[in-house]
C-alpha positions in Angstrom: -9.1 28.0 34.0 -7.0 28.1 30.8 -9.0 27.1 27.8 -6.6 24.2 26.9 -7.4 22.6 30.2 -11.2 22.5 29.8 -12.2 18.9 30.6 -14.6 18.5 27.7 -12.2 18.7 24.9 -14.9 18.4 22.2 -16.8 21.3 23.6 -13.6 23.4 23.5 -13.2 22.6 19.8 -16.9 23.2 19.1 -16.7 26.7 20.6 -14.6 27.7 17.6 -17.4 26.7 15.1 -20.4 27.9 17.1 -20.8 31.6 16.5 -21.2 33.7 19.8 -22.9 36.4 17.7 -24.0 36.7 14.1 -21.7 39.5 13.0 -20.1 39.1 9.6 -16.6 39.2 11.0 -17.4 36.5 13.5 -19.0 34.3 10.9 -16.0 34.6 8.6 -13.8 33.3 11.5 -16.2 30.4 12.1 -16.2 29.5 8.4 -12.4 29.5 8.3 -12.3 27.4 11.4 -14.7 24.9 9.8 -12.5 24.6 6.8 -9.5 23.9 9.0 -11.6 21.4 11.0 -12.7 19.5 7.9 -9.1 18.8 7.0 -7.8 18.0 10.5 -10.5 16.0 12.2 -12.1 12.9 10.6 -15.8 12.3 11.4 -15.0 9.0 13.2 -13.2 10.9 16.0 -16.3 12.8 17.2 -18.9 11.5 19.6 -22.4 11.1 18.1 -23.6 14.4 19.7 -20.6 16.5 18.6 -20.7 15.0 15.1 -24.3 16.3 14.8 -23.2 19.8 15.7 -20.3 19.7 13.2 -22.6 18.4 10.4 -25.1 21.2 11.0 -22.3 23.8 11.2 -21.0 22.6 7.8 -24.5 22.9 6.3 -24.8 26.4 7.6 -21.4 27.3 6.2 -22.5 26.1 2.7 -25.7 28.3 3.0 -23.7 31.2 4.5 -26.1 31.0 7.5 -25.9 31.3 11.3 -26.0 28.1 13.3 -28.7 28.4 15.9 -30.1 26.0 18.5 -33.4 25.7 16.6 -31.6 24.6 13.4 -29.6 22.1 15.4 -32.6 20.6 17.2 -34.4 20.2 13.9 -31.4 18.4 12.4 -31.0 15.9 15.3 -34.7 15.2 15.5 -34.5 14.1 11.8 -31.5 11.9 12.8 -33.7 9.8 15.2 -31.8 10.8 18.3 -33.2 9.6 21.6 -34.5 12.2 24.1 -31.3 11.9 26.2 -29.1 12.4 23.1 -31.1 15.5 22.1 -30.6 17.0 25.6 -26.9 16.1 25.6 -26.4 17.7 22.2 -28.2 20.9 23.2 -26.2 21.2 26.4 -23.0 20.8 24.5 -24.1 23.4 22.0 -25.0 25.9 24.8 -21.7 25.4 26.5 -19.8 25.9 23.3 -21.8 29.1 22.4 -20.9 30.6 25.8 -17.2 30.4 25.1 -15.2 32.5 22.7 -11.9 31.6 21.1 -9.5 33.2 18.6 -8.7 31.6 15.3 -5.1 30.9 16.4 -6.2 29.4 19.7 -8.7 27.3 17.9 -6.0 25.6 15.8 -4.0 24.8 18.9 -7.1 23.3 20.6 -7.8 21.1 17.6 -4.3 19.7 17.7 -4.6 19.0 21.5 -8.0 17.4 20.9 -6.6 15.1 18.2 -3.7 14.0 20.4 -6.1 13.3 23.3 -8.5 11.3 21.1 -5.6 9.3 19.7 -4.6 8.3 23.2 -8.1 7.5 24.3 -9.0 5.4 21.2 -5.6 3.5 21.5 -6.4 2.7 25.1 -9.8 1.4 24.1 -8.3 -0.8 21.4 -5.7 -2.2 23.9 -8.4 -2.9 26.5 -10.5 -4.8 23.9 -7.5 -6.8 22.8 -7.0 -7.9 26.5 -10.7 -8.9 26.7 -10.2 -11.1 23.6 -7.4 -13.0 25.4 -9.8 -13.9 28.3 -11.7 -17.2 28.3 -15.0 -15.6 27.4 -13.6 -13.6 24.6 -15.4 -10.5 23.2 -18.2 -9.9 20.7 -16.8 -8.3 17.5 -19.7 -7.7 15.2 -21.9 -10.8 15.3 -19.2 -13.2 16.4 -17.4 -14.0 19.7 -13.7 -13.6 19.2 -11.2 -15.2 21.7 -7.7 -16.4 22.0 -4.2 -14.8 21.8 -3.9 -15.0 18.0 -7.3 -13.5 17.5 -6.3 -10.7 19.9 -3.1 -10.0 18.0 -5.0 -9.9 14.7 -7.6 -7.6 16.1 -5.0 -5.3 17.7 -3.0 -5.1 14.4 -6.2 -4.4 12.4 -7.4 -1.7 14.8 -4.1 0.0 15.2 -3.7 0.2 11.4 -7.2 1.8 11.2 -6.2 4.3 13.9 -2.9 5.1 12.1 -4.9 5.9 9.0 -7.5 7.9 11.0 -4.9 10.2 12.6 -2.7 10.5 9.5 -3.1 14.3 9.2 0.5 15.5 9.0 0.8 14.9 5.3 2.6 16.9 2.6 0.7 20.1 1.6 1.3 23.6 0.3 0.1 26.4 -1.9 0.8 25.1 -5.4 1.0 28.5 -7.1 3.6 29.7 -4.6 5.7 26.7 -5.4 6.6 27.7 -9.0 10.3 28.4 -8.2 10.6 25.1 -6.5 9.0 23.3 -9.5 11.6 24.9 -11.8 14.5 24.0 -9.5 13.3 20.4 -9.5 13.2 20.4 -13.3 16.8 21.6 -13.4 17.8 18.9 -11.0 16.1 16.3 -13.2 17.8 17.7 -16.3 21.3 17.9 -14.7 21.2 14.8 -12.4 18.8 12.3 -14.0 20.1 9.4 -12.0 18.8 11.1 -8.8 15.2 11.1 -10.1 14.8 7.5 -11.2 12.2 5.2 -9.6 12.7 1.6 -8.7 13.9 0.0 -12.0 13.1 -3.5 -13.2 16.3 -4.3 -15.2 14.2 -4.7 -18.3 15.1 -2.0 -20.9 11.6 -2.0 -22.5 10.1 -1.2 -19.1 12.7 1.1 -17.6 13.1 3.3 -20.8 9.4 3.9 -20.9 8.7 4.5 -17.2 12.0 5.4 -15.6 11.0 3.0 -12.8 8.2 2.7 -10.3 7.7 5.8 -8.2 6.1 6.3 -4.7 2.4 6.2 -4.8 2.2 3.9 -7.8 0.6 0.5 -8.0 2.2 -1.9 -10.6 0.5 -5.1 -11.7 2.4 -8.0 -13.4 -0.4 -9.9 -15.1 -0.2 -13.5 -16.3 -1.9 -16.8 -16.2 -0.9 -19.5 -13.6 2.7 -20.8 -14.2 3.6 -18.2 -16.7 6.6 -16.6 -14.9 5.1 -14.0 -12.6 7.2 -15.0 -9.5 10.3 -15.6 -11.6 10.0 -12.1 -13.1 9.2 -10.5 -9.7 12.3 -12.1 -8.2 14.4 -10.5 -10.9 12.8 -7.1 -10.3 13.5 -7.5 -6.5 17.1 -8.5 -7.2 17.7 -5.6 -9.7 16.3 -3.1 -7.2 18.5 -4.2 -4.3 21.7 -5.2 -6.1 21.9 -2.8 -9.1 20.2 0.2 -7.5 20.9 -0.3 -3.8 17.2 0.0 -2.9 15.8 -1.3 0.4 13.2 -3.9 -0.5 10.4 -5.5 1.5 8.6 -8.5 0.1 5.4 -10.0 1.4 4.8 -13.6 0.3 1.9 -16.0 0.6 2.3 -18.5 -2.2 5.7 -19.7 -1.0 7.6 -20.3 2.2 10.2 -17.7 3.3 13.0 -20.2 2.9 11.9 -21.1 -0.6 11.9 -17.4 -1.6 15.2 -16.9 0.1 17.1 -19.5 -1.9 15.6 -18.3 -5.2 17.2 -14.9 -4.6 20.6 -16.5 -4.0 20.3 -18.7 -7.1 19.3 -15.6 -9.1 22.3 -13.7 -7.8 24.6 -16.5 -9.2 23.7 -15.3 -12.7 25.7 -12.1 -12.2 28.5 -12.0 -14.7 31.2 -11.3 -12.1 30.9 -14.9 -10.8 31.6 -16.4 -14.2 29.0 -19.2 -13.8 27.5 -20.1 -17.1 23.7 -19.9 -16.7 24.1 -19.6 -13.0 23.7 -22.3 -10.3 20.9 -24.8 -11.3 18.3 -24.8 -8.5 17.6 -28.5 -9.1 21.3 -29.4 -8.4 21.2 -27.2 -5.3 18.0 -28.9 -4.0 19.4 -32.4 -4.6 22.8 -31.5 -3.1 24.5 -32.4 -6.3 26.6 -29.3 -7.2 30.0 -30.3 -8.5 33.1 -29.0 -6.6 33.5 -26.1 -9.0 29.9 -25.0 -8.6 30.1 -25.4 -4.8 33.1 -23.0 -4.7 31.4 -20.6 -7.0 28.2 -20.7 -4.9 30.2 -19.9 -1.7 31.4 -16.8 -3.5 27.8 -15.9 -4.5 26.6 -16.2 -0.9 29.5 -14.2 0.5 29.0 -11.4 -1.9 25.2 -11.4 -1.5 25.6 -11.3 2.3 28.4 -8.8 2.7 28.5 -6.4 -0.3 27.8 -2.9 1.2 26.5 -1.6 -2.1 23.4 -3.7 -2.0 20.2 -2.6 -0.4 18.3 -4.7 2.2 15.9 -7.5 1.1 13.4 -8.2 3.9 10.9 -11.1 3.1 8.1 -12.1 5.4 5.2 -14.6 5.0 1.6 -13.4 5.3 -0.3 -15.6 7.7 -3.4 -17.4 6.4 -6.4 -15.1 6.4 -4.3 -12.0 7.3 -5.4 -8.9 5.4 -3.7 -5.9 4.0 -3.6 -4.3 7.4 -1.1 -7.0 8.5 1.1 -6.2 5.5 0.9 -2.4 6.2 1.7 -2.9 9.9 4.8 -5.0 9.1 5.8 -2.5 6.5 5.6 0.3 9.1 7.7 -1.7 11.5 10.4 -2.0 8.9 10.2 1.7 8.1 10.9 2.4 11.8 14.3 0.6 11.4 15.4 1.6 7.9 14.0 3.6 4.9 11.8 1.3 2.7 12.0 2.1 -1.0 9.6 -0.4 -2.5 7.1 -3.1 -1.5 6.5 -6.3 -3.5 3.4 -8.5 -2.6 3.6 -12.0 -4.1 0.7 -12.0 -4.6 -2.1 -9.5 -3.8 -5.2 -11.6 -4.8 -4.4 -14.1 -2.0 -4.2 -11.4 0.7 -7.0 -11.5 3.3 -10.1 -13.6 3.5 -12.6 -12.9 0.7 -15.2 -15.0 2.5 -16.0 -12.0 4.7 -17.5 -10.3 1.7 -20.6 -11.1 -0.2 -18.8 -11.4 -3.5 -15.2 -12.0 -4.5 -15.3 -9.2 -7.1 -16.3 -6.7 -4.4 -13.5 -8.0 -2.1 -10.9 -7.6 -4.9 -12.2 -4.1 -5.6 -11.8 -3.1 -1.9 -8.4 -4.8 -1.7 -7.1 -2.8 -4.8 -8.4 0.5 -3.4 -6.8 -0.1 -0.1 -3.5 -1.2 -1.7 -3.4 2.0 -3.9 -4.2 4.1 -0.7 -1.3 2.4 1.1 1.0 3.2 -1.9 -0.1 6.9 -1.7 -0.2 7.4 2.1 2.7 5.3 3.4 5.1 7.0 5.8 2.9 10.1 6.3 2.3 10.8 2.7 5.8 10.1 1.4 4.3 7.1 -0.5 5.9 3.9 -1.7 5.8 1.9 -5.0 3.9 -1.3 -4.7 4.4 -4.1 -7.2 2.4 -7.3 -7.3 1.6 -10.2 -9.7 -2.0 -10.4 -10.9 -3.4 -13.7 -12.0 -5.4 -13.7 -15.3 -8.3 -16.1 -15.8 -8.1 -19.0 -18.3 -10.5 -17.6 -20.9 -8.3 -14.5 -21.3 -5.2 -16.7 -21.4 -6.6 -18.9 -24.2 -7.6 -15.8 -26.2 -4.0 -14.5 -25.7 -2.5 -17.7 -27.0 -4.4 -17.2 -30.2 -3.7 -13.5 -30.7 -0.2 -13.5 -29.2 -0.9 -10.8 -26.7 -3.2 -9.5 -23.9 -5.4 -6.4 -23.9 -6.9 -4.6 -20.9 -9.9 -6.9 -21.2 -7.8 -9.5 -19.3 -8.4 -7.5 -16.1 -12.2 -7.9 -16.5 -12.4 -10.0 -13.3 -12.0 -6.7 -11.4 -12.4 -3.4 -13.3 -10.7 -1.8 -10.3 -7.5 -3.5 -11.3 -7.5 -1.2 -14.4 -8.6 1.9 -12.6 -6.3 1.8 -9.5 -3.2 0.6 -11.2 -0.6 2.9 -12.7 1.2 0.3 -14.7 0.2 -3.1 -16.0 2.6 -5.5 -17.8 1.6 -9.0 -19.1 3.6 -12.2 -19.6 2.8 -15.0 -22.0 4.7 -18.2 -22.5 3.7 -20.1 -25.6 4.9 -23.6 -26.5 7.2 -22.3 -29.3 8.9 -19.9 -26.7 10.4 -22.9 -24.8 12.8 -23.7 -27.6 14.6 -20.3 -27.5 14.2 -19.5 -23.8 11.9 -16.6 -24.5 9.0 -15.1 -22.7 6.5 -12.7 -24.4 5.6 -9.5 -22.6 3.8 -6.3 -23.2 2.6 -3.2 -21.4 -1.1 -2.5 -21.6 -1.3 0.4 -19.2 1.0 3.2 -18.2 -0.6 6.2 -16.6 2.2 8.6 -17.6 3.0 7.8 -21.2 2.3 5.9 -24.4 2.2 2.1 -24.2 4.9 0.4 -26.2 4.5 -2.7 -28.5 4.9 -6.2 -27.2 8.5 -7.4 -26.7 10.4 -10.6 -25.9 12.3 -11.5 -22.7 15.0 -14.1 -22.1 14.1 -16.6 -19.4 16.3 -19.3 -17.9 14.2 -21.6 -15.7 17.0 -23.3 -14.0 18.4 -20.2 -12.3 15.3 -18.0 -12.2 16.8 -15.5 -14.6 14.5 -13.2 -16.6 16.1 -10.4 -18.5 16.5 -8.6 -21.8 16.6 -10.8 -24.9 20.2 -11.4 -26.1 21.9 -13.6 -28.7 23.0 -16.0 -25.9 19.7 -17.9 -25.8 20.9 -21.4 -26.8 19.7 -24.7 -25.6 16.8 -25.5 -23.4 16.8 -25.2 -19.6 14.7 -27.3 -17.4 11.2 -26.1 -16.6 10.7 -26.7 -12.9 8.0 -26.0 -10.4 8.3 -24.3 -7.0 9.8 -27.5 -5.5 12.3 -28.1 -8.3 10.4 -30.9 -10.0 11.0 -31.1 -13.7 7.9 -30.3 -15.8 9.4 -31.0 -19.2 
């Protein structure tokens, strides 16, 4: 029977790392196979018995020693294996030792094994999801989970885990051999700089420093509650789609989809080509009190925003209550299957998932930030994606900033991981004196690839959700309104 058709796929793979003899040549092949195996097969894919053999083989490789049955038995006895598990492991080892395999054949078998395991584990996940839909439900951890919605959440979570588990086809190469390619890329950057820009914000102080957000980066927009985080984010979203033609996905949990949607149309009305002074006021839109001139202008805004082929896509979806980052990642992957996604905005990250499943909120935030950074790096099989999200600052840091006029990295003390995992952190501060001249104070307190600039001022018009570069046009006082259009001042 051909080797690829051996029923026990694990044993077929293990035969490549169990030396049939102790010759130096055979050991070198085994060591190379182990190196390949460590990068292709994650530990979670193995059965308990096979994992014990792999672990002991790795230890022998480090010691440049031969893996023997005696060494294996000593290892599994220290792992508190049951007698049946010890016997099964020994039998698996003996069958693997009796088989010989070339280095090239081993790599083919590893690929076949991974495909088989992916199918098997996916089938198990689907079967469990069906069990959850049954009246009795299914035990997940210490709880009984039942119902269609629980099944969907379980399925999405598990499939996201499997996707991460089998994400092995990622960019790789021999760095030293890529010297010519690195130089060609530099020449392209020099001669065609527009082709190597990230996702821009429209704010000159940010874009001139960073050249935009790039795949794999996590950007935080830090501010206290009600200090302009969502307004600023809406402007960044609009700039990416309208002025750069980027395809944007937005995950929201603080606002309804329909509320977010209308804010983007209102923001679009501020574009100079429509000739609307200060844009369409949201309050007048909400109350249905636009004058005839504004109504005609708004029709033109809607038509352009809807049909202009130069603009990128803007896909917005609400995050269900309690849904975690795996839900966001799954929706993002579903969009990527339809069109190329250039950037993900999450408004906002600290409300994603249920922190009550963790012993401490700080630990949950740390895990959430790590997972978000990993999503930014690994999305679309290692292509990566920029992720931008507001980050809410606590009151004591806000009060300190009101006195000093700026924030420092200490404002992220609630979760030290926010500073470690992020590539860029920008803060916003609205003081009472800023309301008179429609200004918003801002600064960059972290930028991984360069020197952080000094604080700067932004121009903000509350009535039309416009946040942009400070100009000499800041006259008068716009209405300060909440998410529902209620006047606050």
